[in-house]
C-alpha positions as CSV (number, residue, x, y, z in Angstrom):
1,M,0.2,21.8,14.6
2,S,-1.1,18.3,14.6
3,A,-2.1,16.5,17.8
4,F,0.4,13.7,17.3
5,P,3.9,13.6,15.8
6,T,4.8,13.7,12.1
7,I,7.7,12.0,10.5
8,S,9.6,15.3,10.2
9,S,9.1,16.1,13.9
10,I,10.6,12.7,14.7
11,E,13.6,13.2,12.6
12,D,14.5,16.6,14.1
13,P,12.6,17.2,17.3
14,A,13.0,20.0,19.8
15,H,14.4,19.0,23.1
16,E,13.6,20.2,26.7
17,P,13.9,18.5,30.1
18,I,10.6,16.9,31.1
19,R,11.0,18.5,34.6
20,F,10.7,22.0,33.1
21,G,7.1,21.1,32.1
22,F,6.4,20.2,35.7
23,G,7.7,23.5,36.9
24,R,5.4,25.4,34.5
25,G,2.4,23.2,35.4
26,L,2.9,23.6,39.1
27,V,2.7,27.4,38.8
28,R,-0.4,27.1,36.6
29,A,-2.0,24.8,39.2
30,G,-1.1,27.2,42.0
31,A,-2.6,30.1,40.1
32,A,-5.8,28.1,39.5
33,D,-6.3,26.8,43.1
34,D,-4.9,28.5,46.2
35,R,-5.1,25.1,48.0
36,V,-2.0,24.0,46.0
37,V,1.2,24.0,48.1
38,A,4.7,22.9,47.4
39,L,7.2,21.1,49.6
40,C,10.8,20.3,48.6
41,A,13.7,18.4,50.1
42,D,16.6,20.9,49.4
43,L,16.4,20.4,45.6
44,T,14.2,23.3,44.7
45,E,15.9,24.4,41.5
46,S,16.9,20.9,40.4
47,T,13.3,19.7,40.5
48,Q,12.0,23.0,39.0
49,M,10.0,24.0,42.1
50,H,11.8,27.3,42.3
51,A,9.3,29.0,40.0
52,F,6.4,28.2,42.4
53,K,8.5,29.3,45.3
54,E,9.1,32.7,43.7
55,R,5.4,33.1,42.6
56,F,3.8,31.8,45.8
57,P,6.4,32.1,48.7
58,E,3.7,31.8,51.3
59,R,2.7,28.4,49.9
60,F,6.2,26.9,49.7
61,I,7.9,24.9,52.4
62,E,11.6,23.9,52.4
63,V,11.7,20.7,54.4
64,G,15.5,20.1,54.0
65,V,17.2,16.8,53.6
66,A,14.5,14.9,55.4
67,E,12.4,12.9,52.8
68,Q,10.4,11.0,55.4
69,N,9.3,14.4,56.9
70,L,8.6,15.7,53.4
71,V,5.7,13.3,52.8
72,T,4.4,13.1,56.4
73,V,4.2,16.9,56.6
74,A,2.5,16.9,53.1
75,S,0.0,14.3,54.3
76,G,-0.9,16.4,57.3
77,M,-1.4,19.4,55.0
78,A,-3.6,17.3,52.7
79,R,-5.7,16.3,55.7
80,A,-6.1,20.0,56.5
81,G,-7.5,20.7,53.0
82,R,-4.4,21.5,51.0
83,I,-3.2,19.9,47.8
84,P,0.5,19.3,48.4
85,F,3.1,18.6,45.8
86,T,6.4,17.2,47.1
87,S,9.6,17.0,45.1
88,S,13.0,15.4,45.3
89,Y,15.2,13.1,43.3
90,A,13.2,9.8,42.8
91,A,16.2,8.0,44.3
92,F,15.2,9.6,47.6
93,S,11.5,10.1,47.2
94,P,10.0,7.4,46.8
95,G,13.3,5.6,47.1
96,R,14.0,6.6,50.8
97,N,10.5,7.3,52.1
98,W,8.2,4.6,50.5
99,E,6.9,3.5,53.9
100,Q,5.8,7.0,54.8
101,I,4.1,7.4,51.4
102,K,2.3,4.1,52.0
103,T,1.1,4.8,55.5
104,T,0.4,8.5,55.6
105,A,-0.7,9.3,52.0
106,C,-2.1,6.1,50.5
107,L,-3.5,4.3,53.5
108,N,-5.4,7.5,54.4
109,D,-6.2,8.3,50.7
110,Q,-4.8,11.8,50.9
111,P,-4.1,13.8,47.7
112,V,-0.4,14.0,48.2
113,K,1.5,14.3,44.9
114,I,4.9,12.7,44.9
115,V,7.2,14.2,42.2
116,G,10.2,12.0,41.5
117,S,12.7,13.8,39.4
118,H,16.0,12.5,37.8
119,T,14.6,9.1,37.0
120,G,15.9,6.4,34.7
121,L,19.2,6.2,32.8
122,N,18.7,9.9,31.8
123,V,20.4,11.0,35.0
124,G,23.6,10.0,33.2
125,P,27.0,10.8,35.0
126,D,25.5,10.6,38.5
127,G,25.5,6.9,38.0
128,A,23.7,3.9,39.6
129,T,23.0,5.5,43.0
130,H,20.9,8.3,41.4
131,Q,19.5,6.5,38.4
132,M,16.1,5.5,39.9
133,L,15.0,2.5,37.9
134,E,12.7,0.8,40.5
135,D,10.2,3.6,41.1
136,I,7.4,2.4,38.7
137,A,7.4,-1.0,40.4
138,L,7.4,0.6,43.9
139,M,4.6,3.0,43.2
140,R,2.2,1.1,41.1
141,V,1.6,-1.5,43.9
142,L,0.4,1.1,46.3
143,P,-3.4,1.2,46.7
144,N,-5.0,4.5,45.7
145,M,-1.8,5.7,43.9
146,V,-2.0,7.1,40.4
147,V,1.3,6.7,38.5
148,V,2.2,9.0,35.6
149,A,5.3,9.0,33.4
150,P,4.9,11.9,30.9
151,G,6.5,11.5,27.5
152,D,7.8,15.0,27.2
153,S,7.8,18.4,28.9
154,I,4.6,19.6,27.2
155,E,2.8,16.5,28.6
156,A,4.4,16.9,32.0
157,E,2.8,20.3,32.3
158,K,-0.6,18.8,31.5
159,A,-0.1,15.9,33.9
160,T,0.8,18.3,36.7
161,M,-2.5,20.2,36.2
162,A,-4.5,17.0,36.0
163,L,-2.9,15.5,39.2
164,A,-3.7,18.8,41.1
165,S,-7.4,18.3,40.6
166,N,-7.9,14.5,40.7
167,G,-8.3,14.2,44.5
168,S,-6.0,11.1,44.9
169,P,-2.4,10.3,45.8
170,G,-0.2,10.6,42.7
171,Y,3.3,9.9,41.5
172,L,4.8,12.0,38.7
173,R,8.0,10.6,37.1
174,L,10.4,13.2,35.6
175,A,13.7,13.0,33.6
176,R,16.7,15.2,34.2
177,D,18.3,15.9,30.8
178,P,16.6,17.3,27.7
179,T,14.5,14.7,25.8
180,P,12.6,15.0,22.5
181,I,9.3,16.8,22.4
182,F,6.8,14.7,20.4
183,T,3.5,16.0,21.7
184,T,1.9,19.4,21.0
185,D,-0.3,21.8,23.0
186,E,-3.3,20.2,21.1
187,S,-2.3,16.6,22.0
188,P,-4.9,15.1,24.3
189,F,-4.0,14.1,27.9
190,T,-6.4,12.6,30.4
191,L,-5.3,10.6,33.5
192,G,-5.9,6.9,32.8
193,R,-5.8,7.2,29.0
194,A,-3.5,5.6,26.4
195,Y,-3.2,7.0,22.9
196,V,-2.6,5.3,19.5
197,I,-0.2,7.8,18.0
198,R,0.7,5.6,15.0
199,A,-1.5,3.0,13.4
200,G,-0.1,-0.4,12.4
201,T,-1.1,-4.0,11.9
202,D,1.9,-6.3,12.6
203,L,2.7,-5.6,16.2
204,S,1.9,-3.1,19.0
205,L,4.7,-1.0,20.5
206,L,3.7,0.3,23.9
207,G,5.8,3.0,25.5
208,T,5.7,5.1,28.7
209,G,7.7,8.2,29.5
210,T,10.8,8.8,27.4
211,M,10.6,5.5,25.6
212,T,7.6,6.4,23.5
213,F,9.7,8.6,21.3
214,E,12.2,5.8,20.8
215,L,9.3,3.6,19.8
216,L,8.3,6.1,17.1
217,V,11.8,6.0,15.8
218,A,11.8,2.2,15.9
219,A,8.5,2.2,14.0
220,E,10.0,4.3,11.2
221,V,12.9,1.9,10.9
222,L,10.7,-1.2,10.9
223,D,8.4,0.4,8.3
224,R,11.3,0.5,5.8
225,T,11.6,-3.3,6.3
226,G,7.9,-3.9,5.6
227,V,6.9,-4.3,9.3
228,H,4.1,-2.0,10.2
229,A,4.1,-1.2,13.9
230,E,1.3,0.4,15.9
231,V,2.6,2.8,18.6
232,L,0.7,3.4,21.8
233,H,1.8,6.1,24.2
234,V,0.8,5.1,27.8
235,P,1.6,8.0,30.1
236,T,-0.5,6.7,32.9
237,V,0.9,3.4,34.2
238,K,-1.8,3.1,36.8
239,P,-4.6,2.9,36.2
240,L,-3.9,1.4,32.8
241,D,-6.2,2.1,29.8
242,A,-7.2,-1.5,29.4
243,R,-9.6,-0.9,26.5
244,T,-7.1,0.8,24.3
245,I,-4.3,-1.7,25.0
246,L,-6.5,-4.7,24.5
247,A,-7.9,-3.4,21.3
248,S,-4.4,-3.0,19.8
249,A,-3.3,-6.4,21.1
250,A,-6.3,-8.0,19.5
251,K,-5.5,-6.4,16.2
252,T,-1.8,-7.2,16.0
253,G,-1.3,-10.3,18.1
254,L,2.1,-9.2,19.3
255,V,2.9,-6.6,22.0
256,V,6.3,-5.0,22.9
257,T,6.6,-2.7,25.9
258,A,9.5,-0.3,26.6
259,E,10.4,1.6,29.7
260,E,13.5,3.4,31.0
261,A,13.2,1.4,34.2
262,Q,13.5,-2.1,35.6
263,V,11.3,-4.5,33.6
264,A,10.6,-6.5,36.7
265,G,7.5,-5.2,38.3
266,G,7.3,-2.1,36.1
267,F,5.2,-0.9,33.1
268,G,5.8,-4.1,31.1
269,S,4.7,-6.2,34.1
270,A,1.5,-4.2,34.4
271,V,0.7,-4.9,30.7
272,A,1.6,-8.6,31.2
273,E,-0.9,-8.8,34.1
274,L,-3.6,-7.2,32.0
275,L,-3.0,-9.4,28.9
276,S,-2.7,-12.7,30.9
277,A,-6.0,-12.0,32.6
278,E,-8.0,-10.6,29.6
279,L,-6.3,-11.6,26.3
280,P,-3.3,-13.9,26.4
281,T,-0.9,-12.4,23.8
282,R,2.7,-12.8,22.9
283,L,4.6,-10.2,24.8
284,V,8.2,-8.8,24.8
285,R,9.2,-6.5,27.6
286,L,12.1,-4.1,27.0
287,G,13.9,-2.1,29.7
288,V,16.6,-2.5,32.2
289,E,16.9,-6.2,32.9
290,D,17.9,-7.0,36.5
291,R,21.0,-4.8,36.7
292,F,21.9,-1.3,38.0
293,G,22.7,1.7,35.8
294,E,26.2,3.1,35.1
295,S,27.8,6.5,34.8
296,G,27.8,7.9,31.3
297,R,26.1,10.4,29.0
298,P,22.4,9.6,28.7
299,R,22.5,8.7,25.1
300,E,25.5,6.4,25.7
301,L,23.6,4.6,28.3
302,L,20.5,4.1,26.2
303,E,22.8,2.7,23.5
304,K,24.5,0.3,26.0
305,F,21.2,-0.9,27.5
306,G,19.6,-1.3,24.0
307,L,16.9,1.3,24.4
308,T,17.4,3.6,21.4
309,G,14.9,3.4,18.6
310,E,17.4,1.7,16.3
311,H,18.3,-1.0,18.9
312,I,14.6,-1.6,19.7
313,A,13.8,-2.0,15.9
314,A,16.6,-4.6,15.6
315,R,15.3,-6.6,18.6
316,V,11.7,-6.4,17.3
317,Q,12.7,-7.4,13.8
318,A,14.3,-10.5,15.2
319,V,11.1,-11.3,17.1
320,V,8.9,-10.8,14.1
321,T,11.2,-12.9,11.9
322,V,11.1,-15.8,14.3
323,G,7.3,-15.4,14.6
324,R,6.9,-15.6,10.8
325,K,8.9,-18.8,10.4
């Protein structure tokens, strides 16, 4: 298999929940290093921590519905030499315990790994209270924190392994429902790296998490209209791969970011900060625009919020057309 997607794989991809990859990766990390421990806030199976619990019961702690305790206990274990992974719905962690993450994990630079599951519109019927859209903004402003939004389940497994050994606080963003698999076992993954997965000359499409696949679809649609888009997959939101992003922006002169999250303060804002400081470039940020989510099937919600590949292609086409006049 190739390291990056082909046209055929985009048209008919396999699907799997991204959180399943985390579950597999955590077991692998635990097998590789007995310092790895797991703590959960009463959502063990939902967050896919149950496989670790079954394999290493002596290294699993059920904290219960107490998210503040979840990360403070984990920070204490990190100080004692362990590598703790904590998991809950992102609406609760980091949504409910951000202050504890800041003061016990980040301020002390302890390698606590915050796993926020059920993020974005992908949560679907659970609605606005559980559709965590603000987590990228919350977590990327914390000093010492590494922020990762895997594109699919295969990459989530690799990201979990990488976070287990990087020695820093980390945040791993996971989706609930099945999403397309567009990477392979051979696809490269390194924390802090972005990847050009489709070459182009007219504009740069930058995606993180679930949105990268939609950008690949958008690029196919745009190609049929004579617009050749370069697609960058940016699984690590912090630290950003400045070199790769700036090189693409310099080549195309137009950057479009997409995220299944609030555009305010999120991935697009991180790219905006980079470009404004290093290479002022025309930028369009796509995502959820200052509103809450709604209840519905995940695909319905992507359609409504304009975040499917087809919707993105239409919005980009309008931008390109205006730019050429």
